[in-house]
C-alpha positions in Angstrom: -25.3 -15.9 11.6 -27.4 -13.1 10.2 -26.3 -9.8 10.2 -29.2 -8.0 11.9 -28.6 -4.5 10.4 -26.3 -3.5 8.0 -26.0 0.2 7.3 -23.8 1.2 4.4 -24.4 2.3 0.7 -23.5 -1.0 -0.7 -25.8 -3.6 -2.0 -26.5 -7.1 -1.1 -24.4 -8.3 -4.1 -21.2 -5.9 -2.8 -21.3 -7.6 0.5 -21.3 -11.2 -0.8 -18.3 -10.0 -3.2 -16.4 -8.3 -0.2 -13.0 -9.8 -0.3 -12.0 -11.0 3.6 -8.3 -10.5 4.4 -6.7 -13.3 6.8 -4.3 -11.4 9.2 -0.2 -12.2 9.2 0.7 -15.7 9.2 1.9 -16.8 12.3 3.4 -20.2 10.8 3.4 -22.0 7.6 2.7 -25.4 7.3 5.3 -27.0 4.3 5.6 -30.3 3.2 9.1 -31.2 2.0 11.7 -33.5 0.9 15.1 -34.2 2.3 17.8 -37.0 1.1 20.9 -38.2 3.6 23.0 -40.7 4.6 20.9 -41.7 7.3 16.9 -41.1 8.1 18.3 -38.6 10.5 20.1 -36.4 8.3 17.4 -36.7 5.7 14.9 -35.2 8.2 17.6 -32.8 8.6 17.5 -32.0 5.0 14.0 -32.0 4.4 13.3 -29.2 8.0 16.4 -27.0 6.1 14.5 -27.2 2.3 10.7 -26.6 4.1 12.7 -23.3 5.9 13.7 -22.4 2.3 10.1 -22.9 1.1 9.0 -20.8 3.7 11.5 -18.0 3.0 10.3 -18.4 -0.9 7.0 -17.2 0.4 8.3 -13.9 1.6 10.5 -12.8 -0.6 10.4 -13.0 -3.9 12.4 -15.0 -6.2 14.9 -12.7 -8.0 15.7 -11.4 -4.2 16.3 -14.7 -2.6 18.6 -15.3 -5.5 20.7 -12.2 -5.1 20.8 -12.4 -1.5 20.6 -16.1 -0.7 24.0 -16.2 1.2 23.2 -13.3 3.3 19.7 -14.7 3.9 21.4 -18.1 4.9 23.9 -16.5 7.3 21.4 -14.3 8.9 19.0 -17.4 9.7 21.9 -19.8 10.5 21.8 -21.5 13.8 18.2 -20.6 14.5 15.2 -23.1 14.7 12.3 -21.6 12.9 10.6 -25.6 12.7 7.8 -25.4 16.0 7.0 -29.0 14.9 7.4 -31.7 12.1 5.9 -35.1 11.4 7.6 -37.1 8.8 5.3 -38.3 6.0 5.6 -42.4 5.9 8.5 -44.4 5.4 11.5 -43.6 4.9 13.1 -45.0 1.4 16.4 -46.5 0.7 17.7 -46.1 -2.7 21.1 -47.8 -2.0 23.4 -44.9 -1.4 20.8 -42.5 0.3 17.6 -42.4 2.4 14.8 -40.2 1.4 12.5 -38.5 3.7 9.4 -36.5 3.7 8.2 -34.4 6.5 5.3 -31.8 7.1 6.9 -28.9 9.0 5.4 -25.9 10.5 7.6 -23.2 10.3 7.3 -20.0 12.6 7.0 -17.3 9.2 6.6 -14.3 11.8 10.1 -15.2 13.1 11.5 -15.7 10.2 10.2 -12.8 8.6 11.2 -10.6 11.2 15.1 -11.7 10.8 14.7 -11.5 6.8 13.6 -7.6 7.1 16.4 -7.0 9.3 18.7 -7.0 6.1 16.7 -4.0 4.4 15.6 -7.0 1.6 11.9 -5.9 0.8 12.8 -2.2 0.9 15.8 -3.1 -1.4 13.5 -4.7 -3.8 10.8 -1.8 -3.5 13.1 1.2 -3.5 12.1 2.2 0.3 8.7 4.2 -0.5 8.1 7.1 2.1 4.6 6.3 3.1 1.5 8.5 4.4 -1.2 6.7 6.4 -4.1 9.2 6.0 -7.8 7.8 7.2 -11.6 9.5 7.1 -13.3 9.0 10.3 -16.8 9.4 8.4 -18.7 7.2 5.9 -18.7 8.0 2.9 -22.0 9.6 1.1 -25.1 7.9 1.4 -23.7 5.8 4.5 -25.7 5.6 7.5 -25.0 4.2 11.1 -27.6 2.3 13.4 -28.4 5.5 14.5 -28.5 8.9 13.3 -27.0 10.3 16.8 -24.4 7.9 17.4 -20.7 8.0 16.4 -19.9 4.4 18.0 -16.2 5.6 18.9 -14.8 6.0 15.4 -13.0 8.6 16.5 -10.9 5.8 19.1 -11.1 2.8 16.5 -9.6 5.1 13.5 -6.9 6.3 16.8 -6.2 2.8 17.5 -6.2 0.9 13.8 -3.9 3.8 12.7 -1.2 3.1 15.4 -1.3 -1.1 14.4 -0.8 -0.1 10.2 2.1 2.2 11.5 3.5 -0.8 13.7 3.8 -3.1 10.6 5.0 -0.7 8.5 7.6 0.0 10.7 8.4 -3.5 11.4 8.9 -4.4 7.9 11.6 -1.3 7.9 9.1 1.4 6.0 9.7 5.5 6.3 6.1 6.4 7.7 5.1 10.3 7.8 4.5 11.3 11.5 0.7 11.1 13.1 0.7 14.5 13.4 0.7 15.3 9.8 -1.9 12.6 9.4 -4.1 14.0 12.2 -4.3 17.4 10.7 -5.6 15.7 7.7 -8.3 14.1 9.5 -9.2 17.4 11.6 -9.2 19.2 7.8 -11.6 17.0 6.7 -14.0 17.3 10.1 -13.5 20.7 9.2 -14.6 21.2 6.0 -17.6 18.3 6.7 -16.0 16.2 3.3 -17.0 12.8 3.8 -15.6 11.6 0.4 -12.0 12.6 -0.4 -10.9 14.2 -3.4 -8.1 12.2 -4.9 -6.1 15.5 -5.5 -6.2 17.0 -3.0 -5.0 13.7 -0.5 -1.8 13.8 -3.2 -1.4 17.2 -3.1 -1.0 16.6 1.2 0.9 13.6 0.7 3.2 15.8 -1.7 3.6 18.4 1.3 5.3 15.9 3.3 7.2 14.1 0.4 5.4 11.0 0.8 5.9 8.4 -2.3 2.9 6.5 -1.8 -0.7 7.3 0.4 -2.2 4.6 2.5 -5.4 5.7 2.8 -8.9 4.2 4.5 -12.4 4.8 5.6 -15.1 2.7 6.8 -18.3 2.7 4.0 -20.6 0.2 6.7 -20.9 -0.3 10.8 -23.5 -2.7 11.7 -24.6 -5.2 14.6 -24.0 -8.7 14.5 -25.1 -11.4 17.3 -24.3 -9.0 19.9 -21.1 -8.1 18.5 -20.1 -5.1 15.5 -19.2 -5.9 11.5 -17.2 -3.1 9.9 -16.5 -2.7 6.2 -13.7 -0.5 4.8 -12.2 0.6 1.9 -8.4 0.8 1.9 -6.5 2.3 -1.1 -2.8 2.7 -2.0 -2.5 6.2 -4.1 0.8 7.2 -6.0 0.6 11.2 -5.1 3.0 11.9 -7.7 0.4 11.2 -10.6 -2.7 11.3 -8.1 -3.6 7.7 -9.3 -5.2 4.9 -7.3 -2.6 2.0 -8.0 -4.6 -0.5 -5.5 -7.7 -0.8 -3.9 -8.8 -3.4 -1.2 -12.0 -4.0 0.7 -11.9 -5.1 4.0 -14.4 -6.7 6.9 -14.1 -7.5 10.0 -16.5 -9.4 13.3 -15.7 -8.6 16.5 -17.0 -10.7 19.4 -19.6 -9.6 22.4 -20.2 -6.1 23.9 -21.7 -3.3 22.4 -21.0 -1.8 19.2 -18.3 1.2 20.6 -16.6 -1.7 22.5 -16.1 -4.3 19.8 -14.9 -2.0 17.6 -12.7 -0.8 19.9 -11.3 -4.0 20.6 -11.1 -4.8 16.7 -8.8 -1.6 15.6 -5.5 -3.4 16.3 -6.4 -6.8 14.2 -8.1 -4.4 11.6 -5.2 -2.2 11.4 -3.1 -5.2 10.4 -5.4 -6.7 8.0 -5.0 -3.0 6.0 -1.2 -3.0 6.5 -0.8 -6.5 5.4 -3.0 -6.4 2.3 -1.0 -2.8 1.1 2.7 -4.1 1.7 2.1 -6.8 -0.6 0.2 -3.9 -3.1 3.5 -2.3 -2.7 5.5 -5.1 -3.2 3.6 -5.8 -6.8 3.0 -1.9 -7.9 5.8 0.0 -6.4 8.7 -0.3 -8.6 6.8 0.0 -11.8 5.1 2.9 -10.7 8.3 4.8 -9.6 9.9 4.0 -13.4 6.8 4.2 -15.1 6.1 7.8 -14.6 2.2 8.4 -15.3 -0.4 11.5 -16.8 0.3 14.9 -15.5 -1.5 18.2 -15.9 0.4 21.4 -16.8 -1.8 24.6 -16.3 0.5 27.7 -18.1 -1.2 30.9 -17.0 -0.4 33.7 -19.2 0.4 31.3 -22.5 -2.1 31.5 -24.9 -0.9 32.9 -28.3 -0.4 30.5 -30.9 3.0 30.6 -31.5 3.5 30.4 -27.6 1.3 27.4 -27.2 2.8 25.5 -30.0 6.3 26.7 -29.1 6.1 25.4 -25.8 4.8 21.7 -26.7 7.4 21.7 -29.1 10.2 22.5 -27.1 9.0 19.6 -24.3 8.9 17.6 -27.1 12.4 17.4 -27.4 13.2 15.7 -23.9 13.4 12.0 -24.3 11.1 12.0 -21.1 8.3 12.5 -22.8 5.9 10.4 -24.4 2.8 12.7 -25.2 1.7 16.1 -25.0 -1.3 17.8 -26.0 -3.1 20.7 -25.8 -6.5 19.8 -24.2 -7.8 23.5 -23.3 -6.4 26.9 -24.4 -8.4 30.5 -23.8 -8.7 33.2 -21.1 -4.9 33.8 -20.8 -3.8 30.1 -20.0 -3.5 26.7 -21.9 -3.7 23.0 -20.3 -1.3 20.3 -21.2 -2.0 16.9 -20.7 1.8 15.3 -20.8 3.0 11.5 -20.2 6.0 11.7 -18.5 8.2 8.8 -17.8 10.2 10.6 -14.7 8.9 11.5 -11.2 7.1 14.9 -10.1 10.4 17.2 -9.4 12.2 16.2 -12.3 8.9 17.3 -14.6 9.3 20.5 -12.7 12.6 21.0 -13.7 12.0 20.1 -16.8 9.0 22.7 -17.2 11.6 25.8 -16.1 14.2 24.4 -18.2 11.9 24.2 -21.2 10.6 28.0 -20.6 14.1 29.2 -20.2 14.9 28.3 -23.5 12.2 29.9 -24.9 13.1 33.1 -23.7 10.5 32.9 -20.6 10.3 33.0 -17.0 7.8 31.0 -15.2 6.8 30.5 -11.5 5.0 27.6 -10.3 1.6 28.5 -7.9 -0.3 25.8 -7.5 0.2 21.8 -7.4 -2.4 19.4 -6.4 -1.5 15.8 -7.4 -1.1 15.2 -11.2 -1.9 18.7 -11.9 0.9 21.9 -11.3 -0.1 25.8 -12.7 2.3 27.6 -14.3 2.5 31.5 -14.2 4.5 33.3 -17.2 6.1 36.5 -15.8 
């Protein structure tokens, strides 16, 4: 199948390297072996183990060990095996029968029941998530015709809804849609196509988001009467203004003109993005929350040598600061780069505390992502 026209600022090599993400598996085929006093009992034991193997793919080992009784209690009496087939003949050892089966486990239903226990959120600290998007192609990206937008507004509106559906189904707290739409409108008003990381982070912090899921189309083309879209999705820690996961997603949609194809593809694309990013949250959020990050403190009104050194030494007294250095001084202000193990709110409190202990009064006048500006009064 030949892509008739791909229009984005990516090379052929990049196209080949794009990772294609599959949608949420509706079922998982699992092979398991069971033991019983009769062949039928051995089959039932094998099916039970097949379901437990499927559970192991949905939750990590530590979570399963800590909550095994709770999980097994939640699924007790329910049948998650759609169908199964015995592999070979049963074996009799003299005291029991051993049977191996290949079972199709309904992982969608299984995951839904496990999610009601809130284990995923307990394991990750249940971060509050803001979903943001940019309905424009990035710098250098082009549409097939300069005067066409191919209904990107409708595409992003529908894909946004699918992303939120997946996140809420898994029990996450998601910032309301109105706030996200305001961000998109602001981007349109400023005509920006590449989003500044600090601005996106500051916007997320404004709405008390722990994480930002940001996505944008990087290319749109036609293929065999349908459409193909390439997107970039990023998971951002707004406290440190750091990208902690970045994935590329591509999707080809059936027949019809590009606008119609994209509209039909929106739901599945949104689910691909959300599913991919939930996996990234599982892997990264606890580490992000505990490890802190690098922050920039701009102290306006602090440029005297003794004051510069005094403030730095005062911060060093707090064990949460791993590293502090001045990166710029002059013009009535000093900029510090600090490595801090806590969250943004705790950092702000320690800045105020350090200033008080020096006999100063300070006020935070600006904050964007990992950068904050303070005024010594």
